[in-house]
N, C-alpha and C positions, 0 to 999 in steps of 0.2 A: 772228631766233629770239625777242627779247624781246617784239616786236608780237605775235608769235602768242602767248606765254605771257599777256600782257595779256588779250588779246581771247578767250582760252580762260578766265582769271580771272573776266572781266567777264561773260561768259555764264554760268559756274558759280553767278555771283553771283544774276543774274536767275531761273536757275531753282528755285535754294535757295528765294527767296521765295514763289513758288509752293505749296508744300509746306503740310500740315496741321501745325497745332501738336502737338509729343508730346502723347501721353495719360497714359502710366504716368512715376514717375521715372527707372528706367534708361533710357527713352528720350530724357529731358529732360536726364540727365545725358551719353547719347551726344552730342547735341546741342551741348551745351555745350562738350565736348571737340571737338569737330569745329570749332565756331565758332573758338575760339581757337589752337587749329591753324593754322586757315586765317589769321585775323589776324596771327597771328605769322609765316606765311611769305610776307603782302604787307607786312610791317613789314622783313624780311631783304632780300625783293627790293628794298626801297626805301631801305636802308641804315640803317632808323630803330630796330632792335632792338639796343641797346647793350650787352644780356647775354649775344648772342650770339659764341662764339670766336672767328669770322672777321667781316668787317665786311658783306658781302653775298656774294650767288651768285657773283658775278665773283671775287672774293677766295678763294672757296672751291676755287672750279675751278683758280683758278691755283696756289693752295698745295697740293694736290693733286696736279698735273702737277708740282710740284717735288719730290713726294714726302712731304709732310707728311700726317699721320695727324689726324684730327677727325671729329667726328660730321657727317652732311650735314644741310642747312636742315630737311628733312622728320623725320630722324629726332631733330634736336632740338628741334623742335616738339612733335612727338609725346611726347617724354618732357617737355617743359615743360608742356603741357597737362595731362597725366594726375597729375603730381605737384601742380598746380595746383588739381584737382579730385578731391578724395578721396573 
């Protein structure tokens, strides 16, 4: 499962590099937020995001199985990116 996620992330990175640059401020803002979200998710996946309340995806799922409540990595990164780009 982890290998599939890594391959998908690499393929996504390859497809995003061939797109045209954003032409308006709103498009640039959306691209910046999307980039921050993706970088945040990669950092959480590899355990490099120290501000995320859980260590990584594995600890998130382990604690959720035990009944803990907290934001998913996707929810947390989405909020993080939107608060950074005002």
